[in-house]
PAGUBA-639267 format. One record per residue (C-alpha): residue number from 1; residue in one letter; x, y, z. Coordinates in steps of 0.5 Angstrom, whole numbers, plus 500, padded with zeros to 3 digits. Example, Ala and Ser with C-alpha at 12.3 -4.5 7.8 and 13.67 -1.06 7.14 Angstrom:
<sites>
[site 1, A, [525, 491, 516]],
[site 2, S, [527, 498, 514]],
</sites>
This chain:
<sites>
[site 1, M, [641, 659, 089]],
[site 2, K, [648, 660, 094]],
[site 3, I, [644, 662, 100]],
[site 4, A, [646, 666, 105]],
[site 5, L, [642, 666, 112]],
[site 6, L, [643, 671, 117]],
[site 7, G, [641, 669, 123]],
[site 8, Y, [639, 662, 125]],
[site 9, G, [633, 661, 129]],
[site 10, K, [628, 656, 129]],
[site 11, M, [625, 661, 123]],
[site 12, G, [632, 659, 119]],
[site 13, K, [632, 653, 121]],
[site 14, E, [625, 653, 118]],
[site 15, I, [628, 656, 112]],
[site 16, E, [633, 652, 111]],
[site 17, K, [629, 645, 109]],
[site 18, I, [624, 649, 105]],
[site 19, A, [631, 651, 102]],
[site 20, L, [634, 645, 101]],
[site 21, E, [627, 641, 099]],
[site 22, R, [628, 646, 093]],
[site 23, N, [634, 644, 090]],
[site 24, H, [638, 650, 094]],
[site 25, E, [644, 651, 098]],
[site 26, I, [645, 654, 104]],
[site 27, Y, [651, 657, 102]],
[site 28, L, [653, 660, 109]],
[site 29, K, [650, 661, 116]],
[site 30, I, [652, 668, 120]],
[site 31, D, [649, 668, 127]],
[site 32, S, [653, 673, 130]],
[site 33, P, [659, 678, 129]],
[site 34, D, [663, 672, 129]],
[site 35, D, [661, 669, 123]],
[site 36, W, [662, 675, 121]],
[site 37, E, [668, 677, 122]],
[site 38, K, [670, 669, 120]],
[site 39, N, [665, 668, 112]],
[site 40, L, [665, 676, 110]],
[site 41, Y, [669, 674, 104]],
[site 42, D, [665, 667, 102]],
[site 43, F, [658, 671, 103]],
[site 44, T, [659, 676, 096]],
[site 45, K, [659, 670, 093]],
[site 46, A, [652, 668, 096]],
[site 47, D, [646, 669, 091]],
[site 48, V, [642, 672, 096]],
[site 49, A, [641, 673, 103]],
[site 50, I, [635, 671, 107]],
[site 51, E, [636, 676, 114]],
[site 52, F, [632, 673, 120]],
[site 53, S, [635, 675, 125]],
[site 54, T, [632, 681, 131]],
[site 55, P, [631, 688, 131]],
[site 56, E, [638, 690, 134]],
[site 57, T, [642, 686, 129]],
[site 58, V, [637, 688, 122]],
[site 59, L, [641, 694, 120]],
[site 60, D, [647, 693, 120]],
[site 61, N, [646, 685, 117]],
[site 62, I, [641, 690, 110]],
[site 63, V, [648, 695, 110]],
[site 64, K, [653, 689, 109]],
[site 65, S, [649, 685, 104]],
[site 66, F, [649, 692, 101]],
[site 67, S, [655, 693, 101]],
[site 68, A, [657, 686, 098]],
[site 69, G, [652, 687, 092]],
[site 70, I, [648, 681, 095]],
[site 71, P, [639, 682, 094]],
[site 72, I, [637, 681, 101]],
[site 73, V, [630, 678, 103]],
[site 74, V, [629, 681, 110]],
[site 75, G, [623, 678, 115]],
[site 76, T, [626, 681, 122]],
[site 77, T, [621, 686, 124]],
[site 78, G, [621, 692, 129]],
[site 79, W, [626, 697, 125]],
[site 80, N, [619, 699, 121]],
[site 81, K, [622, 707, 123]],
[site 82, D, [628, 706, 119]],
[site 83, L, [624, 703, 113]],
[site 84, E, [625, 709, 109]],
[site 85, T, [632, 710, 110]],
[site 86, I, [633, 703, 108]],
[site 87, I, [629, 703, 102]],
[site 88, N, [632, 710, 100]],
[site 89, L, [639, 707, 101]],
[site 90, C, [636, 701, 096]],
[site 91, K, [635, 705, 091]],
[site 92, E, [641, 710, 092]],
[site 93, K, [647, 704, 092]],
[site 94, D, [642, 700, 085]],
[site 95, Q, [641, 694, 090]],
[site 96, T, [636, 689, 092]],
[site 97, L, [630, 689, 098]],
[site 98, F, [625, 684, 099]],
[site 99, Y, [622, 686, 106]],
[site 100, S, [615, 685, 108]],
[site 101, S, [612, 684, 116]],
[site 102, N, [609, 678, 114]],
[site 103, F, [612, 672, 109]],
[site 104, S, [606, 667, 109]],
[site 105, I, [602, 668, 103]],
[site 106, G, [596, 667, 107]],
[site 107, V, [596, 673, 111]],
[site 108, N, [598, 678, 105]],
[site 109, I, [591, 675, 103]],
[site 110, F, [589, 677, 109]],
[site 111, F, [592, 685, 109]],
[site 112, E, [587, 686, 103]],
[site 113, I, [581, 682, 105]],
[site 114, N, [583, 688, 112]],
[site 115, K, [583, 693, 108]],
[site 116, K, [577, 691, 104]],
[site 117, L, [573, 691, 110]],
[site 118, A, [576, 697, 113]],
[site 119, K, [573, 701, 107]],
[site 120, L, [567, 698, 107]],
[site 121, M, [566, 700, 116]],
[site 122, N, [568, 708, 113]],
[site 123, K, [561, 708, 112]],
[site 124, H, [559, 705, 120]],
[site 125, P, [562, 710, 124]],
[site 126, E, [557, 706, 130]],
[site 127, Y, [562, 700, 130]],
[site 128, E, [569, 700, 134]],
[site 129, V, [575, 697, 131]],
[site 130, Y, [581, 693, 135]],
[site 131, I, [586, 689, 134]],
[site 132, E, [589, 682, 137]],
[site 133, E, [594, 679, 136]],
[site 134, V, [597, 672, 139]],
[site 135, H, [604, 670, 138]],
[site 136, H, [609, 666, 141]],
[site 137, T, [614, 668, 148]],
[site 138, Q, [621, 670, 144]],
[site 139, K, [618, 675, 139]],
[site 140, Q, [622, 681, 141]],
[site 141, D, [617, 686, 138]],
[site 142, A, [610, 688, 142]],
[site 143, P, [605, 689, 137]],
[site 144, S, [608, 684, 131]],
[site 145, G, [610, 688, 125]],
[site 146, T, [605, 683, 122]],
[site 147, A, [599, 688, 128]],
[site 148, I, [602, 694, 125]],
[site 149, T, [601, 692, 117]],
[site 150, L, [594, 691, 119]],
[site 151, A, [593, 697, 123]],
[site 152, N, [596, 701, 118]],
[site 153, D, [592, 699, 113]],
[site 154, I, [585, 700, 118]],
[site 155, I, [587, 708, 119]],
[site 156, K, [588, 709, 112]],
[site 157, H, [582, 707, 110]],
[site 158, L, [578, 708, 116]],
[site 159, P, [579, 716, 117]],
[site 160, R, [576, 716, 124]],
[site 161, K, [582, 712, 126]],
[site 162, Q, [588, 717, 127]],
[site 163, K, [593, 714, 131]],
[site 164, W, [595, 705, 133]],
[site 165, K, [596, 704, 141]],
[site 166, N, [599, 698, 144]],
[site 167, E, [593, 699, 149]],
[site 168, M, [586, 698, 148]],
[site 169, S, [585, 705, 148]],
[site 170, E, [578, 709, 150]],
[site 171, E, [581, 715, 145]],
[site 172, S, [576, 715, 140]],
[site 173, E, [581, 717, 134]],
[site 174, A, [586, 711, 137]],
[site 175, L, [585, 704, 135]],
[site 176, G, [588, 700, 141]],
[site 177, I, [591, 692, 139]],
[site 178, K, [592, 688, 144]],
[site 179, S, [600, 684, 144]],
[site 180, V, [599, 677, 148]],
[site 181, R, [605, 673, 149]],
[site 182, V, [603, 665, 149]],
[site 183, E, [608, 659, 150]],
[site 184, N, [608, 655, 142]],
[site 185, I, [603, 660, 138]],
[site 186, P, [606, 662, 131]],
[site 187, G, [601, 667, 130]],
[site 188, T, [594, 668, 130]],
[site 189, H, [591, 677, 128]],
[site 190, I, [584, 678, 130]],
[site 191, I, [580, 684, 127]],
[site 192, T, [574, 686, 131]],
[site 193, Y, [568, 691, 129]],
[site 194, E, [564, 691, 134]],
[site 195, S, [557, 695, 135]],
[site 196, N, [552, 695, 140]],
[site 197, I, [547, 691, 135]],
[site 198, D, [553, 684, 134]],
[site 199, S, [560, 684, 132]],
[site 200, I, [564, 682, 126]],
[site 201, E, [570, 678, 126]],
[site 202, I, [575, 676, 121]],
[site 203, K, [581, 672, 123]],
[site 204, H, [588, 669, 121]],
[site 205, T, [591, 664, 125]],
[site 206, A, [598, 660, 123]],
[site 207, K, [599, 653, 124]],
[site 208, N, [606, 653, 124]],
[site 209, R, [612, 657, 121]],
[site 210, R, [612, 653, 114]],
[site 211, G, [609, 658, 111]],
[site 212, F, [612, 664, 113]],
[site 213, A, [619, 659, 111]],
[site 214, L, [616, 658, 104]],
[site 215, G, [615, 665, 102]],
[site 216, A, [622, 668, 105]],
[site 217, V, [624, 662, 100]],
[site 218, L, [619, 664, 094]],
[site 219, A, [621, 671, 095]],
[site 220, A, [629, 670, 094]],
[site 221, E, [628, 665, 088]],
[site 222, F, [624, 671, 086]],
[site 223, I, [629, 678, 087]],
[site 224, H, [634, 673, 085]],
[site 225, N, [638, 677, 079]],
[site 226, K, [634, 683, 080]],
[site 227, K, [635, 691, 083]],
[site 228, G, [629, 695, 086]],
[site 229, V, [625, 694, 092]],
[site 230, F, [620, 689, 092]],
[site 231, E, [614, 686, 097]],
[site 232, M, [609, 680, 098]],
[site 233, K, [605, 683, 093]],
[site 234, D, [608, 683, 088]],
[site 235, I, [609, 676, 088]],
[site 236, L, [602, 673, 089]],
[site 237, F, [597, 680, 086]],
</sites>
């Protein structure tokens, strides 16, 4: 496939490595408004776009891809409030969107474990639950998109929690999320259920960015020549 990379930071470079290993072509790299101006025509000849830019540029990149008829894989987080609008636009224009808060195969398995545990803990109100997420200092959004997905899944299956807060909260209906930023940490997420008697903890630790990049390339391969809105569960489960 001819892949257009929208965003060429650390993730973009990791995606490039894996795409080349899988015999794809990095057809374009767009990382600034000037790049768009120079390459907009050539962009229409790409087979698929993979988007890992910033929360400030992601929406414009998605709309440009829809307008050009290019299927797009979106890994940028921090724009959840606009997700429903983008999904509706994708359907209205008969285009292709693959979005996930995390492209790691391991994290998506972790998502399913989190849902199952929340269902089990629903009958045990003596356990308080909270989330801790640790990322590198360059990460622009807090809490992470992955932490928000984990929190929303807990809230869905644990009715005593009605909202999440990006802080440790004493409100009984609030699920606290502690966000930590440390140099050179790809991503760690810990969910803890704690009572006066014991605690239960599930944890996912990313060792590097390769898992995220591989998932994004697999997603690009999956949506090639497809229409619609897709997510990781469509290729994993």
